[in-house]
RODO-2510 file (C-alpha; in nm, 4 decimals, decimal comma):
residues 388
     n   res          X          Y          Z
     1     m     3,1207    15,8179     7,1125
     2     t     3,3030    16,0888     7,3023
     3     g     3,6082    16,2344     7,1412
     4     c     3,4906    16,1788     6,7842
     5     q     3,5050    16,5519     6,7161
     6     t     3,8834    16,5280     6,7114
     7     c     3,8866    16,2861     6,4190
     8     n     3,9617    16,4051     6,0681
     9     p     3,6537    16,4344     5,8445
    10     a     3,5984    16,1240     5,6356
    11     i     3,3476    15,9802     5,4001
    12     v     3,2076    15,6477     5,5086
    13     r     3,0770    15,4584     5,2103
    14     l     2,8221    15,1820     5,2552
    15     n     2,8007    14,9602     4,9477
    16     g     2,8726    15,2558     4,7227
    17     s     2,6663    15,5205     4,9065
    18     r     2,7750    15,8052     5,1319
    19     p     2,6097    16,0336     5,3882
    20     a     2,4074    16,3084     5,2234
    21     s     2,5938    16,5688     5,4275
    22     a     2,9350    16,4586     5,3045
    23     a     3,0854    16,6194     4,9967
    24     p     3,2445    16,3782     4,7458
    25     d     3,6172    16,3439     4,8006
    26     p     3,7839    16,0794     4,5786
    27     a     4,1159    16,1352     4,7572
    28     d     3,9768    16,0362     5,0965
    29     p     4,1685    15,7252     5,2099
    30     w     3,8911    15,5685     5,4105
    31     q     3,6203    15,3808     5,2221
    32     v     3,4147    15,1426     5,4346
    33     a     3,2657    14,8703     5,2194
    34     s     3,1102    14,6269     5,4652
    35     g     2,7710    14,7902     5,5197
    36     k     2,7861    14,7030     5,8897
    37     i     2,8997    15,0433     6,0170
    38     p     2,6470    15,3278     6,0535
    39     a     2,7206    15,6083     5,8094
    40     s     2,7611    15,8617     6,0915
    41     f     3,0751    15,6953     6,2317
    42     p     3,4099    15,8181     6,0982
    43     p     3,6366    15,5227     6,0115
    44     s     3,8961    15,6424     6,2637
    45     c     3,6383    15,5608     6,5337
    46     l     3,5609    15,2082     6,4152
    47     s     3,7793    15,0538     6,6840
    48     m     3,5642    15,2247     6,9503
    49     l     3,2631    15,0167     6,8534
    50     p     3,1791    14,7473     7,1095
    51     s     3,2948    14,4020     7,0051
    52     n     3,3368    14,0634     7,1667
    53     d     3,5714    13,9583     6,8868
    54     k     3,9191    13,9373     7,0412
    55     r     4,0998    13,8762     6,7140
    56     p     4,3373    14,1584     6,6172
    57     r     4,2065    14,4465     6,4119
    58     t     4,4316    14,4212     6,1068
    59     v     4,5593    14,6303     5,8184
    60     v     4,7654    14,4877     5,5313
    61     l     4,9983    14,6985     5,3173
    62     l     5,1006    14,6037     4,9638
    63     q     5,4236    14,7580     4,8386
    64     y     5,3826    14,6840     4,4693
    65     t     5,2192    14,8990     4,2012
    66     g     5,0540    14,6763     3,9419
    67     i     4,7222    14,5001     3,8917
    68     g     4,9027    14,1680     3,8704
    69     d     5,0725    14,2373     4,2026
    70     l     4,7319    14,2849     4,3631
    71     i     4,5914    13,9686     4,2051
    72     w     4,8770    13,7592     4,3473
    73     h     4,7940    13,8779     4,6997
    74     i     4,4131    13,8809     4,7131
    75     q     4,3751    13,5301     4,8543
    76     y     4,6439    13,6063     5,1118
    77     f     4,4612    13,9200     5,2249
    78     k     4,1463    13,7109     5,2564
    79     a     4,3281    13,4458     5,4631
    80     i     4,4537    13,7142     5,7018
    81     a     4,0997    13,8532     5,7274
    82     e     3,9785    13,5125     5,8463
    83     q     4,2101    13,5503     6,1474
    84     s     4,1253    13,9162     6,2105
    85     q     3,8551    14,1071     6,3958
    86     g     3,5194    14,0855     6,2257
    87     g     3,6643    13,8581     5,9587
    88     q     3,7900    14,1701     5,7814
    89     v     4,1062    14,3604     5,6950
    90     t     4,1781    14,7108     5,5756
    91     v     4,3902    14,7093     5,2596
    92     v     4,6527    14,9749     5,1875
    93     a     4,7549    14,9708     4,8216
    94     q     4,8722    15,2074     4,5529
    95     p     4,5949    15,3470     4,3291
    96     s     4,7503    15,1889     4,0190
    97     t     4,6618    14,8424     4,1537
    98     l     4,2890    14,9304     4,1224
    99     a     4,2368    14,7600     4,4587
   100     r     3,9150    14,9485     4,5296
   101     a     3,7635    14,8394     4,1979
   102     f     3,8722    14,4768     4,2327
   103     i     3,8037    14,4047     4,6007
   104     g     3,6482    14,7159     4,7558
   105     k     3,3047    14,5550     4,7839
   106     e     3,4212    14,2179     4,9177
   107     s     3,2677    14,1326     5,2553
   108     w     3,6106    14,0625     5,4051
   109     v     3,7414    14,4097     5,3138
   110     e     3,6633    14,6724     5,5766
   111     a     3,8230    14,9584     5,3839
   112     v     4,0706    15,0403     5,1093
   113     i     4,3270    15,3146     5,1672
   114     d     4,5141    15,4633     4,8718
   115     h     4,8887    15,4667     4,9301
   116     d     4,9883    15,7439     4,6910
   117     h     5,3581    15,6674     4,7136
   118     r     5,4906    15,6417     4,3593
   119     p     5,2532    15,7383     4,0751
   120     r     5,3102    15,5873     3,7316
   121     r     5,5731    15,7736     3,5308
   122     g     5,3103    15,8915     3,2855
   123     e     5,1290    16,0848     3,5586
   124     k     5,4282    16,3191     3,6008
   125     r     5,3562    16,4133     3,9601
   126     q     5,4848    16,3428     4,3095
   127     g     5,2753    16,1169     4,5272
   128     r     5,1138    16,2505     4,8418
   129     h     5,2866    15,9784     5,0431
   130     a     5,6303    16,0149     4,8814
   131     g     5,9370    16,1157     5,0806
   132     l     5,9732    16,1500     5,4558
   133     l     5,6767    16,3854     5,4872
   134     g     5,4630    16,1476     5,2849
   135     m     5,5617    15,8536     5,5045
   136     w     5,4624    16,0557     5,8093
   137     r     5,1241    16,1342     5,6491
   138     m     5,0642    15,7661     5,5773
   139     a     5,1589    15,6712     5,9319
   140     q     4,9131    15,9260     6,0724
   141     q     4,6309    15,7814     5,8630
   142     l     4,7113    15,4352     5,9924
   143     k     4,7304    15,5629     6,3496
   144     q     4,3737    15,6936     6,3200
   145     g     4,2568    15,3422     6,2359
   146     r     4,3629    15,2138     6,5794
   147     f     4,4757    14,8823     6,4387
   148     d     4,6183    14,6031     6,6521
   149     r     4,8271    14,4482     6,3752
   150     i     4,9843    14,5432     6,0441
   151     v     5,1126    14,2921     5,7889
   152     l     5,3566    14,4399     5,5379
   153     f     5,3890    14,2646     5,2043
   154     s     5,7188    14,4396     5,1576
   155     g     6,0872    14,4153     5,2348
   156     r     6,1386    14,7898     5,2041
   157     i     6,2859    14,9849     5,4932
   158     s     6,0486    15,2732     5,4184
   159     r     5,7404    15,0557     5,4719
   160     g     5,8840    14,9378     5,8011
   161     l     5,9335    15,2996     5,9034
   162     v     5,5695    15,3789     5,8191
   163     a     5,4585    15,0869     6,0364
   164     g     5,6817    15,2003     6,3210
   165     l     5,5594    15,5598     6,3051
   166     s     5,1982    15,4419     6,3059
   167     g     5,2365    15,2940     6,6539
   168     i     5,0498    14,9768     6,5589
   169     p     5,1360    14,7229     6,8332
   170     v     5,2063    14,4140     6,6170
   171     r     5,4169    14,4728     6,3055
   172     i     5,4852    14,1851     6,0646
   173     g     5,6838    14,2048     5,7400
   174     f     5,9387    14,0338     5,5198
   175     g     6,2302    14,1561     5,7309
   176     y     6,5063    14,0280     5,5063
   177     k     6,6784    14,3663     5,5378
   178     p     6,8225    14,4242     5,8861
   179     l     6,7173    14,7894     5,8818
   180     q     6,3545    14,6948     5,8181
   181     r     6,3656    14,4582     6,1151
   182     i     6,4286    14,7567     6,3416
   183     f     6,0653    14,8562     6,2867
   184     l     5,9137    14,5049     6,2940
   185     n     5,8471    14,3236     6,6186
   186     q     5,7031    13,9847     6,5272
   187     g     5,8898    13,7189     6,3315
   188     p     5,9625    13,4882     6,1699
   189     f     6,1051    13,6744     5,8733
   190     v     6,1477    13,5549     5,5153
   191     r     6,4465    13,5122     5,2893
   192     p     6,4778    13,7123     4,9663
   193     y     6,3691    13,4993     4,6714
   194     q     6,6632    13,4007     4,4483
   195     g     6,4904    13,1986     4,1755
   196     p     6,4239    13,2685     3,8054
   197     s     6,0691    13,3986     3,8494
   198     v     5,9192    13,7260     3,9710
   199     a     5,9847    13,7388     4,3465
   200     a     5,6739    13,9021     4,4931
   201     y     5,4430    13,5996     4,5040
   202     h     5,7094    13,3648     4,6401
   203     e     5,8096    13,5996     4,9216
   204     a     5,4461    13,6640     5,0133
   205     s     5,3812    13,2893     5,0198
   206     e     5,6722    13,2256     5,2558
   207     l     5,5521    13,4994     5,4908
   208     m     5,1983    13,3601     5,4972
   209     v     5,3051    13,0036     5,5685
   210     k     5,5622    13,0988     5,8331
   211     h     5,3039    13,3045     6,0236
   212     g     5,0374    13,0357     6,0069
   213     f     4,7906    13,2262     5,7914
   214     c     4,7852    12,9288     5,5519
   215     a     4,9394    12,5822     5,5412
   216     q     5,0850    12,6138     5,1915
   217     p     5,1033    12,8693     4,9087
   218     i     4,7633    12,9643     4,7683
   219     v     4,7195    12,9900     4,3922
   220     p     4,5756    13,3346     4,3079
   221     r     4,2038    13,3339     4,2289
   222     l     3,9512    13,6091     4,1579
   223     e     3,5735    13,5874     4,1917
   224     v     3,3753    13,7623     3,9180
   225     p     3,0299    13,9003     4,0106
   226     d     2,7382    13,7290     3,8376
   227     d     2,5983    14,0551     3,7034
   228     q     2,9257    14,1276     3,5245
   229     l     2,9297    13,7782     3,3754
   230     q     2,5726    13,8077     3,2511
   231     a     2,6338    14,1485     3,0949
   232     m     2,9499    14,0305     2,9222
   233     q     2,7837    13,7123     2,7942
   234     q     2,5331    13,9282     2,6101
   235     r     2,8017    14,1582     2,4754
   236     l     3,0193    13,8772     2,3379
   237     a     2,7347    13,6529     2,2193
   238     g     2,7883    13,7311     1,8505
   239     l     3,1499    13,6142     1,8350
   240     p     3,2536    13,2710     1,7033
   241     r     3,3702    13,0079     1,9476
   242     p     3,6175    12,9145     2,0796
   243     l     3,6930    13,2674     2,2019
   244     c     4,0467    13,4025     2,2383
   245     a     4,1096    13,7154     2,4462
   246     f     4,4152    13,9284     2,3732
   247     a     4,5466    14,1356     2,6662
   248     i     4,7031    14,4044     2,4480
   249     g     4,7989    14,6664     2,7071
   250     t     5,1117    14,7142     2,9115
   251     s     5,2461    14,9823     3,1418
   252     e     5,5937    14,9688     2,9841
   253     t     5,6802    14,9805     2,6145
   254     h     5,9489    14,7117     2,6394
   255     k     5,6748    14,4639     2,7363
   256     q     5,4657    14,5332     2,4233
   257     w     5,4637    14,2488     2,1678
   258     g     5,3412    14,4807     1,8944
   259     i     5,0536    14,5766     1,6681
   260     k     5,1543    14,3591     1,3730
   261     p     5,1978    14,0261     1,5553
   262     f     4,8709    14,0706     1,7473
   263     a     4,6897    14,1472     1,4203
   264     e     4,8465    13,8490     1,2450
   265     l     4,7622    13,6169     1,5341
   266     a     4,4033    13,7433     1,5299
   267     r     4,3755    13,6771     1,1565
   268     r     4,5152    13,3258     1,1856
   269     l     4,2841    13,2343     1,4732
   270     i     3,9740    13,3763     1,3052
   271     e     4,0585    13,1875     0,9850
   272     r     4,0578    12,8694     1,1953
   273     g     3,7077    12,9479     1,3179
   274     a     3,7822    13,1185     1,6488
   275     g     3,6626    13,4539     1,7789
   276     v     3,9031    13,7178     1,9089
   277     v     3,8424    14,0020     2,1551
   278     l     4,1008    14,2791     2,1945
   279     l     4,0978    14,3577     2,5654
   280     g     4,2310    14,6756     2,7212
   281     g     4,1390    14,9933     2,9020
   282     p     4,1026    15,3572     2,7984
   283     a     4,4786    15,3790     2,7393
   284     e     4,4533    15,1041     2,4749
   285     v     4,1755    15,2554     2,2602
   286     q     4,4084    15,3667     1,9813
   287     l     4,6197    15,0516     2,0061
   288     a     4,3089    14,8375     1,9591
   289     k     4,2065    15,0452     1,6565
   290     d     4,5528    15,0026     1,5052
   291     i     4,5410    14,6247     1,5507
   292     e     4,1879    14,6075     1,4112
   293     a     4,2927    14,8081     1,1048
   294     l     4,5517    14,5424     1,0140
   295     v     4,3005    14,2568     1,0331
   296     p     4,1578    14,1921     0,6842
   297     p     3,7932    14,3003     0,6408
   298     s     3,7050    13,9399     0,5586
   299     a     3,8097    13,8359     0,9119
   300     r     3,6581    14,1189     1,1138
   301     h     3,3329    13,9302     1,1702
   302     g     3,5258    13,7330     1,4319
   303     l     3,6843    14,0341     1,6020
   304     a     3,5586    14,2550     1,8855
   305     v     3,7196    14,5437     2,0730
   306     l     3,6637    14,5798     2,4476
   307     t     3,8285    14,8883     2,5964
   308     d     3,5368    15,0498     2,7805
   309     a     3,4448    14,7876     3,0408
   310     p     3,5023    14,8264     3,4169
   311     v     3,7840    14,6111     3,5484
   312     l     3,5471    14,3420     3,6742
   313     g     3,3756    14,3510     3,3350
   314     s     3,7117    14,2805     3,1741
   315     a     3,7613    13,9994     3,4258
   316     a     3,4235    13,8605     3,3193
   317     a     3,5299    13,8654     2,9538
   318     l     3,8468    13,6779     3,0446
   319     k     3,6507    13,4179     3,2378
   320     l     3,4199    13,3659     2,9404
   321     a     3,7139    13,3297     2,7010
   322     d     3,8535    12,9876     2,6201
   323     v     4,2105    13,1153     2,6171
   324     c     4,4025    13,4386     2,6746
   325     v     4,7205    13,5590     2,5050
   326     g     4,8796    13,8789     2,6251
   327     n     5,1709    14,0967     2,7165
   328     d     5,3264    14,0759     3,0612
   329     t     5,0516    14,2928     3,2052
   330     g     4,7999    14,2856     3,4863
   331     m     4,5218    14,1377     3,2767
   332     v     4,7058    13,8141     3,2005
   333     n     4,7232    13,7604     3,5754
   334     v     4,3508    13,8307     3,5981
   335     a     4,2908    13,5764     3,3210
   336     a     4,4825    13,3043     3,5044
   337     a     4,3097    13,3992     3,8310
   338     v     3,9689    13,3302     3,6746
   339     a     4,1051    12,9893     3,5606
   340     t     4,1376    13,0666     3,1888
   341     p     4,4393    12,9087     3,0129
   342     t     4,6719    13,2041     2,9627
   343     f     4,9859    13,2579     2,7552
   344     v     5,2003    13,5494     2,8685
   345     l     5,4504    13,6883     2,6183
   346     i     5,7598    13,7066     2,8384
   347     g     6,0546    13,6945     2,6018
   348     h     6,3697    13,6803     2,8151
   349     r     6,2432    13,8412     3,1358
   350     r     6,1689    13,6742     3,4685
   351     t     5,8868    13,4252     3,4404
   352     l     5,5530    13,4133     3,6199
   353     a     5,5395    13,0886     3,8168
   354     h     5,2476    13,1308     4,0575
   355     d     4,9906    12,9269     3,8606
   356     p     5,1516    12,6601     3,6400
   357     g     4,8117    12,5036     3,5758
   358     h     4,6733    12,8089     3,3968
   359     l     4,9609    13,0466     3,3196
   360     f     5,2178    12,9563     3,0542
   361     n     5,5257    13,1659     2,9757
   362     v     5,6081    13,2218     2,6078
   363     q     5,9847    13,2663     2,6057
   364     a     6,2497    13,3655     2,3521
   365     e     6,5829    13,5494     2,3447
   366     t     6,3887    13,8747     2,3160
   367     l     6,0204    13,9645     2,3127
   368     a     6,0511    14,0576     1,9445
   369     a     6,1759    13,7052     1,8771
   370     v     5,8439    13,5533     1,9913
   371     t     5,6692    13,4551     1,6673
   372     v     5,3048    13,4126     1,5770
   373     e     5,3791    13,0517     1,4810
   374     q     5,5334    12,9865     1,8228
   375     v     5,2261    13,1197     2,0004
   376     l     4,9892    12,9205     1,7783
   377     e     5,1844    12,6011     1,8441
   378     l     5,1879    12,6530     2,2200
   379     v     4,8175    12,7307     2,2304
   380     s     4,7447    12,4201     2,0217
   381     k     4,9436    12,1931     2,2535
   382     a     4,8123    12,3297     2,5814
   383     a     4,4526    12,3857     2,4724
   384     p     4,3831    12,1637     2,1694
   385     k     4,0124    12,2470     2,1660
   386     v     4,0919    12,6126     2,1094
   387     v     4,2934    12,5804     1,7901
   388     a     4,1909    12,2931     1,5668
***
C-alpha cells in the first residue's frame, strides 16, 4: 500500500463503526458501508486493492435535493451496481435526500458522499460544494476515489463540469444540453421530458434503458429492515384498523394542505372506525400538535403522533399502514415505494406518475380547493376496505 500517506485523512465506517484512532467527523464524505474493507484503508485507496473483477468501479451522482428524488432513483442505482465492480456503487447525493440513512447500509452501496451543493433555504448558509470553488472541491473528492465510470442523473452543465474535472474515464449523463455534452464522453443521451408529470423519474428511466442498465423503467421500491417493522408494529399496536397514515410535512409552504383539513379528515376516518397516525419528522412536531388539538377528544383514541422515528422507522409505519394521504412530500413517495396505496395532495401542480398502481394524484384548481370529501371519496373508490 505504498503512497497511502498522500491520501487525505478519512473515516472508514464498517457497518456503523469506525477505527478507534479516528476522531468523529460527520462532514467526512467517505463512509464505507460494505464491511469488506479493512478499517485501516482510506477510501481513496480502495481501487488499489487487488481484484479480479473487471467491471468498472462506478460512482453515481444525483442532482436533486429531496427524499422523493432519492426514492425514485434507488432501484436504478442498484441496477448500475449489478454491472459495477464488486456489485457496488458509490452514491453522491445532497444531504437533504437522507441517502445515508435510507441506503447507507445496503450491501450494494460502497459509500455515500455528501454533495453539499445547495442547502435548503431554511439553513441559511452556502454549501461547501457551491460555486466554482465548490465544484473543484467535489471533483477532487471524486478523483481520490479512482473511479472508472461516473453516471450523472442530471442534465446540468455544472454536474458535467464536476465529472470532467474529476478525470473519471467514462462519463455518462443526460446530455440534453449541448454544453453538458462537452464534459460527457459516452452516449446515448436523453431528451428532456415534456409531459405533464415531474420530469426526474422519466429522464432517469430513459437514461437507464438507453445504456442497457435495465430493459424497461423500474417502479421505485424500498426495502424496510425487519427490526424497524417489528419495533413499529409494537408501537402502533393500540390503534384501530384499518390504519391511515398522514404525511403532514413539506419542505415548501405552498405544498401544505393545512391543519384544519388534516384534522377534519382524521376525525371523519376515526368516526368510521379507522386509526390515524400523523407522520413527520422533528420539523413537524408543532404541526402535529396543532392537528391533534383540532381532533375532538372523543376521537383521539384512534389518533397517534409519530415525529420521532428514524427515517426507516417512518418507512416501516408507512408499510404497516393500509393507506397514506399526504402533501407532495418525500414521505408519500416512501409510502408508494413500500407498496402502500397513497394519495398525494397535488392540487394543480405537475403530477407524480412513476407508480400508477400505488400512487394516486388528488387534483384541483388549487391545493386549497382539495376538499376532505374529495379525499374520502377517492380513498373509498381506490381502497374500499379502508373506508367502509
